[in-house]
N, C-alpha and C positions, 0 to 999 in steps of 0.2 A: 504494500500500500504506500509506503514512503516513496518508492520510485515513481508511482503515478503522480503524486503531488509535486515532486521535484521536477519531473520531465514535462508535465502538462503545460506550463506557461509558454514553452517554446514550440508547441505543436499547433498547427492549424489544419483544418480539413483540406483534403486533397481537392484541387479545383476541377472536379469532374461532375459536380451536380449543381453548384450554386454560383451565381454571379450577382454581386451587389451593385446597385446603382444608386448614387447619391442624388439629392434634389436638383443638382446641376446637370444630371445626365451622364456623369462620369462613372465608368464601370471599373470595378476592382473585384478581386477574388476574396480578399479578407482585409479588414482594416488593421488587423494585427500584423500583417506583413509590412504595413507602413513604418513600423519601428525599425525595419531593416532597409527598406527602399525609399522612405520619405515620399515625396510627391510622385516618384516613378512607379508607385503602386497602382496608379490608374492606367488601365490598358487601352482606353479609348472613350469616345463619347457616343452614346446611343442616338443622339440627335444628328450625328454626322456620318455614322457608319452602321451598317446592319449588325444586329446582335450576333448573327451567325458568323460574320467575319471576325468580330471581336473574340467569340468563343473558340473558333477553330484556327485562327491565324495569329493569335497573340503570342509573341515570343515569351512573354512573362508566364502566361498560363501553360504553355507547352513545356517550358523549363521546369516549372513547379510540378507538373504532372510526371515528368521524368525522374523526379526526386522523391516520389511518394514512397512511404514505408507502411507496413502493417503494424498497427499498435494493438495490443491485446484488449484494451478497453474502448478505444475510440475508432478502430477500423483504419481506413486509409487516411494517412495524415502526411504532412510535410513538416520537417523540423526546421523552423526558420532560423535557428542558430547556425545552421549549416548551409545557408544560401547566400552568403556574402558575395560569391562570385556572380550572382544574378545581376547585380548592379552593373558589372562590366559587360555581361551579355546584353542586357537591356540597352546599354549605351552604345552598343556596336563595337566594343573593344575586343 
């Protein structure tokens, strides 16, 4: 049980079911990923791009999907403590 509470704050759901959209139309997979990516957490604007394009073509979402792990309590998750290289991928480096 101790492991669950220690590990849990670093884990976010795998981006394979949910997409969050803020009141401005900006889409992101998880607001918790913002602690790692800052404003780069937003993958696009639903007012300017079809949701299907954001969902299937997002570099950020596809990167996170490739890093998912199976957690015994939470199912498919991504450990955001281990995605610091995503910032470089997202910025095209």
